[in-house]
PDBQT receptor file of N, H, CA, C and O in Angstrom, charges set to zero:
ATOM      1  N   MET A   1      11.659 -46.785  14.215  1.00  0.00    +0.000 N 
ATOM      2  CA  MET A   1      10.931 -45.817  13.447  1.00  0.00    +0.000 C 
ATOM      3  C   MET A   1      11.258 -45.942  11.965  1.00  0.00    +0.000 C 
ATOM      4  O   MET A   1      10.399 -45.713  11.113  1.00  0.00    +0.000 OA
ATOM      5  N   ALA A   2      12.505 -46.307  11.659  1.00  0.00    +0.000 N 
ATOM      6  H   ALA A   2      13.203 -46.493  12.351  1.00  0.00    +0.000 HD
ATOM      7  CA  ALA A   2      12.917 -46.407  10.259  1.00  0.00    +0.000 C 
ATOM      8  C   ALA A   2      12.661 -47.800   9.687  1.00  0.00    +0.000 C 
ATOM      9  O   ALA A   2      12.807 -48.011   8.483  1.00  0.00    +0.000 OA
ATOM     10  N   GLY A   3      12.285 -48.742  10.532  1.00  0.00    +0.000 N 
ATOM     11  H   GLY A   3      12.166 -48.571  11.510  1.00  0.00    +0.000 HD
ATOM     12  CA  GLY A   3      12.014 -50.087  10.050  1.00  0.00    +0.000 C 
ATOM     13  C   GLY A   3      13.269 -50.912   9.772  1.00  0.00    +0.000 C 
ATOM     14  O   GLY A   3      13.209 -51.902   9.043  1.00  0.00    +0.000 OA
ATOM     15  N   ILE A   4      14.383 -50.518  10.337  1.00  0.00    +0.000 N 
ATOM     16  H   ILE A   4      14.431 -49.713  10.930  1.00  0.00    +0.000 HD
ATOM     17  CA  ILE A   4      15.639 -51.238  10.137  1.00  0.00    +0.000 C 
ATOM     18  C   ILE A   4      15.755 -52.331  11.180  1.00  0.00    +0.000 C 
ATOM     19  O   ILE A   4      15.565 -52.081  12.370  1.00  0.00    +0.000 OA
ATOM     20  N   ARG A   5      16.063 -53.534  10.746  1.00  0.00    +0.000 N 
ATOM     21  H   ARG A   5      16.218 -53.738   9.779  1.00  0.00    +0.000 HD
ATOM     22  CA  ARG A   5      16.216 -54.662  11.661  1.00  0.00    +0.000 C 
ATOM     23  C   ARG A   5      17.702 -55.047  11.716  1.00  0.00    +0.000 C 
ATOM     24  O   ARG A   5      18.331 -55.282  10.684  1.00  0.00    +0.000 OA
ATOM     25  N   LEU A   6      18.238 -55.105  12.915  1.00  0.00    +0.000 N 
ATOM     26  H   LEU A   6      17.727 -54.914  13.753  1.00  0.00    +0.000 HD
ATOM     27  CA  LEU A   6      19.629 -55.473  13.128  1.00  0.00    +0.000 C 
ATOM     28  C   LEU A   6      19.700 -56.644  14.092  1.00  0.00    +0.000 C 
ATOM     29  O   LEU A   6      18.869 -56.762  14.992  1.00  0.00    +0.000 OA
ATOM     30  N   ASN A   7      20.678 -57.504  13.909  1.00  0.00    +0.000 N 
ATOM     31  H   ASN A   7      21.353 -57.408  13.177  1.00  0.00    +0.000 HD
ATOM     32  CA  ASN A   7      20.941 -58.607  14.829  1.00  0.00    +0.000 C 
ATOM     33  C   ASN A   7      22.215 -58.319  15.594  1.00  0.00    +0.000 C 
ATOM     34  O   ASN A   7      23.220 -57.919  15.007  1.00  0.00    +0.000 OA
ATOM     35  N   HIS A   8      22.179 -58.518  16.898  1.00  0.00    +0.000 N 
ATOM     36  H   HIS A   8      21.362 -58.843  17.375  1.00  0.00    +0.000 HD
ATOM     37  CA  HIS A   8      23.360 -58.337  17.722  1.00  0.00    +0.000 C 
ATOM     38  C   HIS A   8      24.270 -59.552  17.566  1.00  0.00    +0.000 C 
ATOM     39  O   HIS A   8      23.823 -60.690  17.709  1.00  0.00    +0.000 OA
ATOM     40  N   VAL A   9      25.531 -59.312  17.276  1.00  0.00    +0.000 N 
ATOM     41  H   VAL A   9      25.895 -58.387  17.159  1.00  0.00    +0.000 HD
ATOM     42  CA  VAL A   9      26.528 -60.383  17.167  1.00  0.00    +0.000 C 
ATOM     43  C   VAL A   9      27.598 -60.111  18.211  1.00  0.00    +0.000 C 
ATOM     44  O   VAL A   9      28.364 -59.159  18.062  1.00  0.00    +0.000 OA
ATOM     45  N   PRO A  10      27.675 -60.922  19.269  1.00  0.00    +0.000 N 
ATOM     46  CA  PRO A  10      28.658 -60.677  20.316  1.00  0.00    +0.000 C 
ATOM     47  C   PRO A  10      30.065 -61.066  19.873  1.00  0.00    +0.000 C 
ATOM     48  O   PRO A  10      30.263 -62.131  19.289  1.00  0.00    +0.000 OA
ATOM     49  N   TYR A  11      31.037 -60.209  20.149  1.00  0.00    +0.000 N 
ATOM     50  H   TYR A  11      30.877 -59.343  20.624  1.00  0.00    +0.000 HD
ATOM     51  CA  TYR A  11      32.444 -60.470  19.839  1.00  0.00    +0.000 C 
ATOM     52  C   TYR A  11      33.263 -60.327  21.106  1.00  0.00    +0.000 C 
ATOM     53  O   TYR A  11      32.885 -59.592  22.018  1.00  0.00    +0.000 OA
ATOM     54  N   LYS A  12      34.375 -61.024  21.163  1.00  0.00    +0.000 N 
ATOM     55  H   LYS A  12      34.682 -61.621  20.422  1.00  0.00    +0.000 HD
ATOM     56  CA  LYS A  12      35.311 -60.887  22.278  1.00  0.00    +0.000 C 
ATOM     57  C   LYS A  12      36.363 -59.860  21.905  1.00  0.00    +0.000 C 
ATOM     58  O   LYS A  12      37.515 -60.214  21.653  1.00  0.00    +0.000 OA
ATOM     59  N   GLY A  13      35.986 -58.613  21.866  1.00  0.00    +0.000 N 
ATOM     60  H   GLY A  13      35.050 -58.326  22.070  1.00  0.00    +0.000 HD
ATOM     61  CA  GLY A  13      36.911 -57.539  21.558  1.00  0.00    +0.000 C 
ATOM     62  C   GLY A  13      36.676 -56.949  20.185  1.00  0.00    +0.000 C 
ATOM     63  O   GLY A  13      35.956 -57.506  19.356  1.00  0.00    +0.000 OA
ATOM     64  N   SER A  14      37.312 -55.793  19.965  1.00  0.00    +0.000 N 
ATOM     65  H   SER A  14      37.897 -55.340  20.638  1.00  0.00    +0.000 HD
ATOM     66  CA  SER A  14      37.116 -55.086  18.707  1.00  0.00    +0.000 C 
ATOM     67  C   SER A  14      37.937 -55.672  17.563  1.00  0.00    +0.000 C 
ATOM     68  O   SER A  14      37.592 -55.466  16.399  1.00  0.00    +0.000 OA
ATOM     69  N   GLY A  15      39.010 -56.395  17.862  1.00  0.00    +0.000 N 
ATOM     70  H   GLY A  15      39.290 -56.563  18.807  1.00  0.00    +0.000 HD
ATOM     71  CA  GLY A  15      39.840 -56.990  16.811  1.00  0.00    +0.000 C 
ATOM     72  C   GLY A  15      39.072 -57.958  15.928  1.00  0.00    +0.000 C 
ATOM     73  O   GLY A  15      39.038 -57.777  14.711  1.00  0.00    +0.000 OA
ATOM     74  N   PRO A  16      38.455 -58.980  16.506  1.00  0.00    +0.000 N 
ATOM     75  CA  PRO A  16      37.663 -59.905  15.691  1.00  0.00    +0.000 C 
ATOM     76  C   PRO A  16      36.484 -59.233  14.997  1.00  0.00    +0.000 C 
ATOM     77  O   PRO A  16      36.124 -59.610  13.882  1.00  0.00    +0.000 OA
ATOM     78  N   ALA A  17      35.884 -58.245  15.646  1.00  0.00    +0.000 N 
ATOM     79  H   ALA A  17      36.177 -57.939  16.552  1.00  0.00    +0.000 HD
ATOM     80  CA  ALA A  17      34.765 -57.534  15.028  1.00  0.00    +0.000 C 
ATOM     81  C   ALA A  17      35.236 -56.777  13.790  1.00  0.00    +0.000 C 
ATOM     82  O   ALA A  17      34.559 -56.795  12.762  1.00  0.00    +0.000 OA
ATOM     83  N   MET A  18      36.384 -56.114  13.875  1.00  0.00    +0.000 N 
ATOM     84  H   MET A  18      36.934 -56.099  14.710  1.00  0.00    +0.000 HD
ATOM     85  CA  MET A  18      36.911 -55.364  12.725  1.00  0.00    +0.000 C 
ATOM     86  C   MET A  18      37.316 -56.310  11.591  1.00  0.00    +0.000 C 
ATOM     87  O   MET A  18      37.129 -55.981  10.419  1.00  0.00    +0.000 OA
ATOM     88  N   GLN A  19      37.862 -57.469  11.924  1.00  0.00    +0.000 N 
ATOM     89  H   GLN A  19      38.014 -57.736  12.876  1.00  0.00    +0.000 HD
ATOM     90  CA  GLN A  19      38.208 -58.454  10.890  1.00  0.00    +0.000 C 
ATOM     91  C   GLN A  19      36.977 -58.875  10.114  1.00  0.00    +0.000 C 
ATOM     92  O   GLN A  19      37.010 -58.937   8.885  1.00  0.00    +0.000 OA
ATOM     93  N   ASP A  20      35.888 -59.167  10.819  1.00  0.00    +0.000 N 
ATOM     94  H   ASP A  20      35.862 -59.116  11.817  1.00  0.00    +0.000 HD
ATOM     95  CA  ASP A  20      34.654 -59.573  10.137  1.00  0.00    +0.000 C 
ATOM     96  C   ASP A  20      34.029 -58.419   9.363  1.00  0.00    +0.000 C 
ATOM     97  O   ASP A  20      33.426 -58.639   8.313  1.00  0.00    +0.000 OA
ATOM     98  N   LEU A  21      34.161 -57.208   9.856  1.00  0.00    +0.000 N 
ATOM     99  H   LEU A  21      34.651 -57.029  10.709  1.00  0.00    +0.000 HD
ATOM    100  CA  LEU A  21      33.614 -56.055   9.144  1.00  0.00    +0.000 C 
ATOM    101  C   LEU A  21      34.377 -55.797   7.853  1.00  0.00    +0.000 C 
ATOM    102  O   LEU A  21      33.765 -55.575   6.808  1.00  0.00    +0.000 OA
ATOM    103  N   VAL A  22      35.698 -55.822   7.909  1.00  0.00    +0.000 N 
ATOM    104  H   VAL A  22      36.196 -56.002   8.758  1.00  0.00    +0.000 HD
ATOM    105  CA  VAL A  22      36.521 -55.571   6.724  1.00  0.00    +0.000 C 
ATOM    106  C   VAL A  22      36.348 -56.692   5.698  1.00  0.00    +0.000 C 
ATOM    107  O   VAL A  22      36.352 -56.437   4.494  1.00  0.00    +0.000 OA
ATOM    108  N   SER A  23      36.195 -57.933   6.172  1.00  0.00    +0.000 N 
ATOM    109  H   SER A  23      36.192 -58.140   7.150  1.00  0.00    +0.000 HD
ATOM    110  CA  SER A  23      36.060 -59.057   5.245  1.00  0.00    +0.000 C 
ATOM    111  C   SER A  23      34.650 -59.202   4.681  1.00  0.00    +0.000 C 
ATOM    112  O   SER A  23      34.435 -59.987   3.758  1.00  0.00    +0.000 OA
ATOM    113  N   GLY A  24      33.683 -58.454   5.224  1.00  0.00    +0.000 N 
ATOM    114  H   GLY A  24      33.858 -57.815   5.974  1.00  0.00    +0.000 HD
ATOM    115  CA  GLY A  24      32.323 -58.513   4.701  1.00  0.00    +0.000 C 
ATOM    116  C   GLY A  24      31.431 -59.524   5.391  1.00  0.00    +0.000 C 
ATOM    117  O   GLY A  24      30.300 -59.738   4.955  1.00  0.00    +0.000 OA
ATOM    118  N   GLN A  25      31.906 -60.153   6.458  1.00  0.00    +0.000 N 
ATOM    119  H   GLN A  25      32.824 -59.979   6.813  1.00  0.00    +0.000 HD
ATOM    120  CA  GLN A  25      31.074 -61.104   7.198  1.00  0.00    +0.000 C 
ATOM    121  C   GLN A  25      29.907 -60.403   7.895  1.00  0.00    +0.000 C 
ATOM    122  O   GLN A  25      28.826 -60.974   8.035  1.00  0.00    +0.000 OA
ATOM    123  N   VAL A  26      30.134 -59.170   8.328  1.00  0.00    +0.000 N 
ATOM    124  H   VAL A  26      31.013 -58.706   8.214  1.00  0.00    +0.000 HD
ATOM    125  CA  VAL A  26      29.063 -58.329   8.875  1.00  0.00    +0.000 C 
ATOM    126  C   VAL A  26      29.019 -57.046   8.052  1.00  0.00    +0.000 C 
ATOM    127  O   VAL A  26      30.040 -56.618   7.514  1.00  0.00    +0.000 OA
ATOM    128  N   LYS A  27      27.861 -56.441   7.952  1.00  0.00    +0.000 N 
ATOM    129  H   LYS A  27      27.032 -56.789   8.389  1.00  0.00    +0.000 HD
ATOM    130  CA  LYS A  27      27.676 -55.283   7.072  1.00  0.00    +0.000 C 
ATOM    131  C   LYS A  27      27.772 -53.945   7.789  1.00  0.00    +0.000 C 
ATOM    132  O   LYS A  27      28.059 -52.931   7.152  1.00  0.00    +0.000 OA
ATOM    133  N   VAL A  28      27.540 -53.916   9.090  1.00  0.00    +0.000 N 
ATOM    134  H   VAL A  28      27.307 -54.740   9.607  1.00  0.00    +0.000 HD
ATOM    135  CA  VAL A  28      27.552 -52.662   9.835  1.00  0.00    +0.000 C 
ATOM    136  C   VAL A  28      28.066 -52.918  11.238  1.00  0.00    +0.000 C 
ATOM    137  O   VAL A  28      27.906 -54.008  11.788  1.00  0.00    +0.000 OA
ATOM    138  N   SER A  29      28.688 -51.895  11.806  1.00  0.00    +0.000 N 
ATOM    139  H   SER A  29      28.818 -51.010  11.359  1.00  0.00    +0.000 HD
ATOM    140  CA  SER A  29      29.198 -51.997  13.163  1.00  0.00    +0.000 C 
ATOM    141  C   SER A  29      29.098 -50.639  13.839  1.00  0.00    +0.000 C 
ATOM    142  O   SER A  29      29.279 -49.601  13.203  1.00  0.00    +0.000 OA
ATOM    143  N   PHE A  30      28.812 -50.658  15.122  1.00  0.00    +0.000 N 
ATOM    144  H   PHE A  30      28.665 -51.501  15.639  1.00  0.00    +0.000 HD
ATOM    145  CA  PHE A  30      28.845 -49.451  15.937  1.00  0.00    +0.000 C 
ATOM    146  C   PHE A  30      30.141 -49.531  16.723  1.00  0.00    +0.000 C 
ATOM    147  O   PHE A  30      30.227 -50.258  17.712  1.00  0.00    +0.000 OA
ATOM    148  N   ALA A  31      31.140 -48.793  16.291  1.00  0.00    +0.000 N 
ATOM    149  H   ALA A  31      31.070 -48.202  15.487  1.00  0.00    +0.000 HD
ATOM    150  CA  ALA A  31      32.473 -48.898  16.880  1.00  0.00    +0.000 C 
ATOM    151  C   ALA A  31      33.041 -47.517  17.150  1.00  0.00    +0.000 C 
ATOM    152  O   ALA A  31      32.614 -46.525  16.559  1.00  0.00    +0.000 OA
ATOM    153  N   GLY A  32      33.996 -47.472  18.039  1.00  0.00    +0.000 N 
ATOM    154  H   GLY A  32      34.343 -48.278  18.519  1.00  0.00    +0.000 HD
ATOM    155  CA  GLY A  32      34.674 -46.222  18.337  1.00  0.00    +0.000 C 
ATOM    156  C   GLY A  32      35.605 -45.829  17.206  1.00  0.00    +0.000 C 
ATOM    157  O   GLY A  32      36.116 -46.683  16.482  1.00  0.00    +0.000 OA
ATOM    158  N   VAL A  33      35.822 -44.531  17.060  1.00  0.00    +0.000 N 
ATOM    159  H   VAL A  33      35.406 -43.837  17.648  1.00  0.00    +0.000 HD
ATOM    160  CA  VAL A  33      36.664 -44.009  15.988  1.00  0.00    +0.000 C 
ATOM    161  C   VAL A  33      38.067 -44.612  16.003  1.00  0.00    +0.000 C 
ATOM    162  O   VAL A  33      38.565 -44.986  14.941  1.00  0.00    +0.000 OA
ATOM    163  N   PRO A  34      38.732 -44.725  17.164  1.00  0.00    +0.000 N 
ATOM    164  CA  PRO A  34      40.089 -45.298  17.145  1.00  0.00    +0.000 C 
ATOM    165  C   PRO A  34      40.147 -46.717  16.580  1.00  0.00    +0.000 C 
ATOM    166  O   PRO A  34      41.166 -47.121  16.019  1.00  0.00    +0.000 OA
ATOM    167  N   ASN A  35      39.057 -47.474  16.727  1.00  0.00    +0.000 N 
ATOM    168  H   ASN A  35      38.230 -47.145  17.183  1.00  0.00    +0.000 HD
ATOM    169  CA  ASN A  35      39.039 -48.856  16.234  1.00  0.00    +0.000 C 
ATOM    170  C   ASN A  35      38.946 -48.953  14.717  1.00  0.00    +0.000 C 
ATOM    171  O   ASN A  35      39.402 -49.939  14.138  1.00  0.00    +0.000 OA
ATOM    172  N   VAL A  36      38.373 -47.960  14.069  1.00  0.00    +0.000 N 
ATOM    173  H   VAL A  36      38.003 -47.159  14.540  1.00  0.00    +0.000 HD
ATOM    174  CA  VAL A  36      38.145 -48.038  12.626  1.00  0.00    +0.000 C 
ATOM    175  C   VAL A  36      38.957 -47.045  11.802  1.00  0.00    +0.000 C 
ATOM    176  O   VAL A  36      38.964 -47.130  10.574  1.00  0.00    +0.000 OA
ATOM    177  N   LEU A  37      39.630 -46.119  12.444  1.00  0.00    +0.000 N 
ATOM    178  H   LEU A  37      39.625 -46.050  13.442  1.00  0.00    +0.000 HD
ATOM    179  CA  LEU A  37      40.259 -45.014  11.734  1.00  0.00    +0.000 C 
ATOM    180  C   LEU A  37      41.276 -45.459  10.684  1.00  0.00    +0.000 C 
ATOM    181  O   LEU A  37      41.279 -44.915   9.579  1.00  0.00    +0.000 OA
ATOM    182  N   ASN A  38      42.133 -46.423  10.990  1.00  0.00    +0.000 N 
ATOM    183  H   ASN A  38      42.130 -46.865  11.887  1.00  0.00    +0.000 HD
ATOM    184  CA  ASN A  38      43.117 -46.889  10.001  1.00  0.00    +0.000 C 
ATOM    185  C   ASN A  38      42.439 -47.495   8.778  1.00  0.00    +0.000 C 
ATOM    186  O   ASN A  38      42.869 -47.258   7.650  1.00  0.00    +0.000 OA
ATOM    187  N   ASN A  39      41.390 -48.271   8.993  1.00  0.00    +0.000 N 
ATOM    188  H   ASN A  39      41.041 -48.464   9.910  1.00  0.00    +0.000 HD
ATOM    189  CA  ASN A  39      40.682 -48.883   7.869  1.00  0.00    +0.000 C 
ATOM    190  C   ASN A  39      39.932 -47.845   7.046  1.00  0.00    +0.000 C 
ATOM    191  O   ASN A  39      39.793 -48.005   5.833  1.00  0.00    +0.000 OA
ATOM    192  N   VAL A  40      39.447 -46.785   7.685  1.00  0.00    +0.000 N 
ATOM    193  H   VAL A  40      39.561 -46.655   8.670  1.00  0.00    +0.000 HD
ATOM    194  CA  VAL A  40      38.787 -45.702   6.956  1.00  0.00    +0.000 C 
ATOM    195  C   VAL A  40      39.814 -44.963   6.101  1.00  0.00    +0.000 C 
ATOM    196  O   VAL A  40      39.563 -44.674   4.931  1.00  0.00    +0.000 OA
ATOM    197  N   ARG A  41      40.963 -44.663   6.687  1.00  0.00    +0.000 N 
ATOM    198  H   ARG A  41      41.166 -44.898   7.638  1.00  0.00    +0.000 HD
ATOM    199  CA  ARG A  41      42.010 -43.950   5.943  1.00  0.00    +0.000 C 
ATOM    200  C   ARG A  41      42.541 -44.772   4.772  1.00  0.00    +0.000 C 
ATOM    201  O   ARG A  41      42.920 -44.209   3.745  1.00  0.00    +0.000 OA
ATOM    202  N   ASN A  42      42.575 -46.104   4.916  1.00  0.00    +0.000 N 
ATOM    203  H   ASN A  42      42.267 -46.561   5.751  1.00  0.00    +0.000 HD
ATOM    204  CA  ASN A  42      43.045 -46.977   3.840  1.00  0.00    +0.000 C 
ATOM    205  C   ASN A  42      41.976 -47.281   2.797  1.00  0.00    +0.000 C 
ATOM    206  O   ASN A  42      42.255 -47.945   1.798  1.00  0.00    +0.000 OA
ATOM    207  N   GLY A  43      40.753 -46.799   3.020  1.00  0.00    +0.000 N 
ATOM    208  H   GLY A  43      40.526 -46.260   3.831  1.00  0.00    +0.000 HD
ATOM    209  CA  GLY A  43      39.681 -46.998   2.055  1.00  0.00    +0.000 C 
ATOM    210  C   GLY A  43      38.972 -48.330   2.164  1.00  0.00    +0.000 C 
ATOM    211  O   GLY A  43      38.177 -48.671   1.289  1.00  0.00    +0.000 OA
ATOM    212  N   ARG A  44      39.234 -49.095   3.212  1.00  0.00    +0.000 N 
ATOM    213  H   ARG A  44      39.880 -48.818   3.923  1.00  0.00    +0.000 HD
ATOM    214  CA  ARG A  44      38.570 -50.394   3.393  1.00  0.00    +0.000 C 
ATOM    215  C   ARG A  44      37.190 -50.265   4.019  1.00  0.00    +0.000 C 
ATOM    216  O   ARG A  44      36.319 -51.106   3.795  1.00  0.00    +0.000 OA
ATOM    217  N   LEU A  45      36.990 -49.201   4.813  1.00  0.00    +0.000 N 
ATOM    218  H   LEU A  45      37.697 -48.518   4.995  1.00  0.00    +0.000 HD
ATOM    219  CA  LEU A  45      35.699 -48.958   5.455  1.00  0.00    +0.000 C 
ATOM    220  C   LEU A  45      35.266 -47.528   5.200  1.00  0.00    +0.000 C 
ATOM    221  O   LEU A  45      36.081 -46.657   4.895  1.00  0.00    +0.000 OA
ATOM    222  N   ARG A  46      33.973 -47.305   5.332  1.00  0.00    +0.000 N 
ATOM    223  H   ARG A  46      33.311 -48.012   5.580  1.00  0.00    +0.000 HD
ATOM    224  CA  ARG A  46      33.420 -45.955   5.190  1.00  0.00    +0.000 C 
ATOM    225  C   ARG A  46      32.729 -45.593   6.507  1.00  0.00    +0.000 C 
ATOM    226  O   ARG A  46      31.860 -46.324   6.982  1.00  0.00    +0.000 OA
ATOM    227  N   MET A  47      33.118 -44.477   7.079  1.00  0.00    +0.000 N 
ATOM    228  H   MET A  47      33.824 -43.883   6.693  1.00  0.00    +0.000 HD
ATOM    229  CA  MET A  47      32.524 -44.007   8.317  1.00  0.00    +0.000 C 
ATOM    230  C   MET A  47      31.313 -43.154   7.959  1.00  0.00    +0.000 C 
ATOM    231  O   MET A  47      31.415 -42.217   7.168  1.00  0.00    +0.000 OA
ATOM    232  N   LEU A  48      30.166 -43.488   8.548  1.00  0.00    +0.000 N 
ATOM    233  H   LEU A  48      30.083 -44.250   9.190  1.00  0.00    +0.000 HD
ATOM    234  CA  LEU A  48      28.955 -42.758   8.209  1.00  0.00    +0.000 C 
ATOM    235  C   LEU A  48      28.590 -41.699   9.232  1.00  0.00    +0.000 C 
ATOM    236  O   LEU A  48      28.098 -40.633   8.863  1.00  0.00    +0.000 OA
ATOM    237  N   VAL A  49      28.818 -41.968  10.501  1.00  0.00    +0.000 N 
ATOM    238  H   VAL A  49      29.217 -42.835  10.801  1.00  0.00    +0.000 HD
ATOM    239  CA  VAL A  49      28.395 -41.049  11.552  1.00  0.00    +0.000 C 
ATOM    240  C   VAL A  49      29.444 -40.999  12.643  1.00  0.00    +0.000 C 
ATOM    241  O   VAL A  49      30.022 -42.017  13.023  1.00  0.00    +0.000 OA
ATOM    242  N   VAL A  50      29.677 -39.806  13.133  1.00  0.00    +0.000 N 
ATOM    243  H   VAL A  50      29.207 -38.978  12.824  1.00  0.00    +0.000 HD
ATOM    244  CA  VAL A  50      30.492 -39.606  14.320  1.00  0.00    +0.000 C 
ATOM    245  C   VAL A  50      29.656 -38.773  15.270  1.00  0.00    +0.000 C 
ATOM    246  O   VAL A  50      29.189 -37.694  14.905  1.00  0.00    +0.000 OA
ATOM    247  N   SER A  51      29.464 -39.264  16.490  1.00  0.00    +0.000 N 
ATOM    248  H   SER A  51      29.843 -40.140  16.786  1.00  0.00    +0.000 HD
ATOM    249  CA  SER A  51      28.675 -38.504  17.463  1.00  0.00    +0.000 C 
ATOM    250  C   SER A  51      29.454 -38.388  18.757  1.00  0.00    +0.000 C 
ATOM    251  O   SER A  51      30.256 -39.254  19.107  1.00  0.00    +0.000 OA
ATOM    252  N   ARG A  52      29.199 -37.309  19.450  1.00  0.00    +0.000 N 
ATOM    253  H   ARG A  52      28.547 -36.606  19.165  1.00  0.00    +0.000 HD
ATOM    254  CA  ARG A  52      29.811 -37.099  20.755  1.00  0.00    +0.000 C 
ATOM    255  C   ARG A  52      28.945 -36.131  21.547  1.00  0.00    +0.000 C 
ATOM    256  O   ARG A  52      28.019 -35.529  21.003  1.00  0.00    +0.000 OA
ATOM    257  N   ALA A  53      29.247 -35.983  22.835  1.00  0.00    +0.000 N 
ATOM    258  H   ALA A  53      29.999 -36.471  23.277  1.00  0.00    +0.000 HD
ATOM    259  CA  ALA A  53      28.411 -35.171  23.709  1.00  0.00    +0.000 C 
ATOM    260  C   ALA A  53      28.471 -33.689  23.347  1.00  0.00    +0.000 C 
ATOM    261  O   ALA A  53      27.446 -33.008  23.373  1.00  0.00    +0.000 OA
ATOM    262  N   ALA A  54      29.653 -33.183  23.012  1.00  0.00    +0.000 N 
ATOM    263  H   ALA A  54      30.486 -33.736  22.991  1.00  0.00    +0.000 HD
ATOM    264  CA  ALA A  54      29.774 -31.765  22.683  1.00  0.00    +0.000 C 
ATOM    265  C   ALA A  54      29.940 -31.574  21.184  1.00  0.00    +0.000 C 
ATOM    266  O   ALA A  54      30.480 -32.439  20.493  1.00  0.00    +0.000 OA
ATOM    267  N   ARG A  55      29.483 -30.458  20.698  1.00  0.00    +0.000 N 
ATOM    268  H   ARG A  55      29.045 -29.756  21.259  1.00  0.00    +0.000 HD
ATOM    269  CA  ARG A  55      29.579 -30.168  19.279  1.00  0.00    +0.000 C 
ATOM    270  C   ARG A  55      30.979 -29.783  18.873  1.00  0.00    +0.000 C 
ATOM    271  O   ARG A  55      31.227 -29.505  17.700  1.00  0.00    +0.000 OA
TER     272      ARG A  55
């Protein structure tokens, strides 16, 4: 609906995915909070959305 095109990039685990995200090899990631929280707190990543079943 928004016209955004994304390519799926398969990774063998969240470690390599986070390395590529922090280094700028990929621009966006859909990851769990525990996987990105340290990088967000250190200012290396910016968290845009947090969603869960209950408010």
